[in-house]
C-alpha positions as CSV (number, residue, x, y, z in Angstrom):
1,X,150.1,21.0,59.7
2,X,151.8,23.1,62.4
3,X,155.6,22.9,62.5
4,X,157.1,21.9,65.9
5,X,159.8,24.0,67.5
6,X,162.4,21.4,66.5
7,X,161.3,21.4,62.9
8,X,161.6,25.2,62.8
9,X,165.1,25.0,64.4
10,X,166.2,22.4,61.8
11,X,165.1,24.7,59.0
12,X,166.8,27.8,60.4
13,X,170.1,26.3,61.7
14,X,173.1,26.6,59.3
15,X,174.4,23.4,57.9
16,X,173.0,20.5,56.0
17,X,171.6,17.0,56.7
18,X,171.8,14.0,54.3
19,X,170.9,10.4,54.5
20,X,172.6,7.4,52.8
21,X,171.3,4.1,51.5
22,X,172.3,2.4,54.8
23,X,170.2,4.7,56.9
24,X,173.1,6.7,58.2
25,X,172.3,10.4,58.6
26,X,175.2,12.8,57.7
27,X,175.2,16.2,59.4
28,X,177.5,18.8,58.0
29,X,178.3,22.1,59.7
30,X,181.0,24.7,59.8
31,X,183.2,25.0,62.9
32,X,181.7,27.1,65.8
33,X,178.2,26.4,64.4
34,X,175.7,24.4,66.5
35,X,174.9,20.9,65.2
36,X,171.6,19.0,65.6
37,X,172.0,15.2,65.7
38,X,168.5,13.8,64.9
39,X,167.1,10.6,66.4
40,X,163.7,9.0,67.0
41,X,162.7,5.4,67.7
42,X,160.7,3.5,65.1
43,X,157.6,3.6,67.3
44,X,157.7,7.4,67.7
45,X,156.4,6.9,71.2
46,X,156.5,9.3,74.1
47,X,160.0,9.2,75.6
48,X,159.4,11.2,78.8
49,X,159.6,8.1,81.0
50,X,162.0,6.2,78.8
51,X,165.7,6.0,78.4
52,X,168.1,6.8,75.6
53,X,171.8,7.6,75.3
54,X,174.3,9.0,72.8
55,X,177.8,7.7,72.3
56,X,180.6,8.6,70.0
57,X,182.3,5.7,68.2
58,X,186.1,5.1,68.3
59,X,186.6,7.8,70.9
60,X,188.2,7.4,74.3
61,X,185.7,10.0,75.6
62,X,182.7,8.1,74.1
63,X,179.9,9.0,76.4
64,X,178.0,12.1,75.1
65,X,174.6,12.3,76.7
66,X,172.2,10.2,78.8
67,X,168.5,10.6,79.4
68,X,166.5,8.5,81.8
69,X,163.0,9.3,82.9
70,X,163.5,13.0,83.2
71,X,167.1,12.8,84.5
72,X,169.9,14.0,82.1
73,X,173.6,13.6,82.3
74,X,176.4,14.8,80.0
75,X,179.2,12.3,79.6
76,X,182.7,13.2,78.6
77,X,184.3,16.4,79.9
78,X,184.7,17.8,76.4
79,X,180.9,17.7,75.9
80,X,180.0,19.3,79.2
81,X,178.0,22.5,78.9
82,X,177.7,22.0,75.1
83,X,175.2,19.2,74.7
84,X,171.4,19.3,75.4
85,X,168.2,17.7,74.3
86,X,164.8,19.0,73.2
87,X,162.7,18.4,76.4
88,X,159.5,19.7,74.8
89,X,159.8,17.2,71.9
90,X,160.2,14.0,74.0
91,X,156.4,13.4,74.0
92,X,156.7,13.3,70.2
93,X,159.4,10.6,70.3
94,X,162.2,12.9,69.6
95,X,165.6,12.0,71.1
96,X,167.7,14.5,69.1
97,X,170.5,16.4,70.7
98,X,172.3,19.6,69.9
99,X,176.0,20.1,70.2
100,X,176.9,23.8,70.5
101,X,180.0,25.6,69.3
102,X,181.3,22.6,67.3
103,X,185.0,22.0,66.6
104,X,186.6,19.7,64.1
105,X,187.4,17.3,66.9
106,X,183.6,16.7,67.3
107,X,183.6,15.1,63.8
108,X,182.9,11.4,63.8
109,X,180.1,8.7,64.1
110,X,177.5,9.1,66.8
111,X,175.1,6.3,68.0
112,X,171.7,7.0,69.5
113,X,170.7,4.0,71.6
114,X,167.3,3.0,73.1
115,X,168.7,0.3,75.5
116,X,165.3,-0.9,76.9
117,X,163.5,-1.4,73.7
118,X,162.9,-5.0,72.6
119,X,164.8,-5.4,70.4
120,X,167.3,-2.7,71.2
121,X,167.2,0.1,68.7
122,X,170.3,2.0,67.4
123,X,170.6,4.9,65.0
124,X,173.8,6.3,63.5
125,X,174.6,9.9,62.7
126,X,177.9,11.0,61.0
127,X,178.9,14.5,62.0
128,X,181.3,16.4,59.8
129,X,182.6,19.7,61.2
130,X,184.5,21.7,58.6
131,X,187.0,24.5,58.9
132,X,187.6,26.7,55.9
133,X,190.2,29.3,55.2
134,X,190.5,31.5,52.2
135,X,193.3,30.8,49.8
136,X,196.1,33.3,49.4
137,X,198.9,33.9,47.0
138,X,202.0,34.1,49.3
139,X,204.8,33.8,46.8
140,X,205.3,35.5,43.4
141,X,208.5,35.1,41.3
142,X,209.3,36.2,37.8
143,X,211.7,34.1,35.8
144,X,212.1,35.6,32.4
145,X,208.7,35.9,30.9
146,X,207.2,33.3,33.3
147,X,205.4,34.1,36.5
148,X,205.4,31.5,39.3
149,X,202.3,31.8,41.5
150,X,202.1,29.9,44.7
151,X,198.7,29.5,46.4
152,X,198.2,28.2,50.0
153,X,195.2,27.3,52.1
154,X,196.1,27.2,55.8
155,X,194.5,25.1,58.5
156,X,191.5,23.6,56.7
157,X,189.4,20.5,57.3
158,X,188.5,18.4,55.4
159,X,191.6,18.5,53.2
160,X,190.9,20.9,50.3
161,X,191.7,20.3,46.7
162,X,193.4,23.2,44.9
163,X,193.4,24.2,41.3
164,X,194.3,27.3,39.2
165,X,192.0,28.7,36.5
166,X,192.4,31.3,33.9
167,X,189.8,34.0,33.0
168,X,188.0,31.5,30.7
169,X,187.7,28.9,33.5
170,X,190.3,26.6,32.0
171,X,192.3,24.6,34.6
172,X,196.0,25.5,34.4
173,X,198.8,22.9,34.8
174,X,200.3,22.9,38.2
175,X,202.7,21.1,40.4
176,X,201.5,18.3,42.7
177,X,200.2,19.9,46.0
178,X,202.2,19.8,49.1
179,X,200.2,18.9,52.2
180,X,201.0,19.5,55.9
181,X,198.7,18.0,58.5
182,X,198.8,19.3,62.1
183,X,196.2,18.8,64.8
184,X,193.7,17.4,62.3
185,X,194.0,20.5,60.0
186,X,195.5,20.6,56.6
187,X,197.7,23.3,55.0
188,X,197.8,22.8,51.2
189,X,200.2,24.6,48.9
190,X,200.4,24.4,45.1
191,X,202.4,26.2,42.4
192,X,201.6,27.1,38.9
193,X,203.4,29.0,36.1
194,X,201.7,31.8,34.2
195,X,203.0,32.7,30.7
196,X,200.6,35.4,29.6
197,X,198.7,38.3,31.0
198,X,195.4,37.2,32.4
199,X,193.1,37.0,35.5
200,X,194.1,34.0,37.6
201,X,192.0,32.3,40.2
202,X,193.1,29.8,42.9
203,X,190.1,27.6,43.9
204,X,189.9,25.5,47.0
205,X,187.2,22.8,47.1
206,X,186.1,20.9,50.2
207,X,183.5,18.5,48.7
208,X,182.6,16.8,51.9
209,X,181.3,20.1,53.4
210,X,180.1,21.6,50.1
211,X,182.5,24.5,50.4
212,X,184.3,26.5,47.8
213,X,186.7,29.4,48.5
214,X,188.9,31.2,46.1
215,X,191.3,34.1,45.6
216,X,191.5,35.9,42.2
217,X,194.0,38.4,40.8
218,X,194.9,40.0,37.5
219,X,198.6,39.5,36.5
220,X,200.6,41.2,33.8
221,X,203.5,39.1,32.6
222,X,206.4,41.2,31.5
223,X,204.8,44.4,32.8
224,X,203.2,46.0,35.8
225,X,202.0,43.4,38.4
226,X,199.2,45.6,39.8
227,X,195.6,45.1,38.6
228,X,192.0,44.7,39.6
229,X,190.5,42.4,42.1
230,X,186.8,41.6,41.8
231,X,184.6,41.4,44.9
232,X,181.3,39.5,44.9
233,X,178.0,41.3,45.4
234,X,176.0,38.2,46.1
235,X,176.2,34.4,45.5
236,X,173.7,32.2,43.8
237,X,174.0,28.5,43.1
238,X,177.7,28.7,43.7
239,X,178.3,31.5,41.2
240,X,179.5,35.1,41.8
241,X,178.0,38.2,40.4
242,X,181.0,40.5,39.9
243,X,179.2,43.7,39.2
244,X,181.0,45.2,42.2
245,X,184.6,46.1,41.7
246,X,187.4,47.1,43.9
247,X,190.6,48.6,42.4
248,X,193.3,47.2,44.7
249,X,196.9,46.1,44.9
250,X,198.1,42.9,43.2
251,X,197.1,40.5,45.9
252,X,193.5,40.8,46.8
253,X,191.5,38.1,48.5
254,X,187.9,37.2,48.9
255,X,186.0,34.0,49.6
256,X,182.8,32.3,48.5
257,X,180.8,29.7,50.3
258,X,178.9,27.6,47.8
259,X,176.4,24.8,48.0
260,X,177.4,22.5,45.2
261,X,174.6,21.4,42.9
């Protein structure tokens, strides 16, 4: 069976699409990536001479897109120039839209409505737009034979969970995270104490968008604080092959985007 243009686009576009038991489709993308919100009536009938509209729930600027017998209209100002439909797919009953250059403010619940169907049909799509930043060690203090490491993830959404790991993958004890929220973005800071020479990793997880980033460094307690930072060659199933090395200064940073199994 030949693939339609929309099917090919769905396969090639970055992001993911999930459905829950209540029939709500969840679309997950990274900020600045285009998002396709899928919709089709139960009849799968030709929509070229029909009407449908998209609205965003719980938003003052709720009107997103309107189609009526070949005439289209973008609703709220923030969506103008960024929302379009798939004209060539209307004959196949496809009322999907694409939102370009998404921002975290686009996150929310969208409703696709066929107002003239009897009974009226509605379909819900949850859009999650994530913003990820790589963690960084921004404060290092020696107190006796103890090294205090502070890790911070700035301006992320959804709120990341932070943990420290040693070279064996063991989770290290750490203080409760401090969270600052501003403009819908979260800056999370956490502190741990290292008592022996080892390779330490600060891991940030954003489960809602299937994203993992981390910073890793080698620390020498009671000695020189310079060391090796490992740089990934490629990623596979959320794991890093560290066959590539970079000899660097103490604080080296890299990030990994992982689709959690």
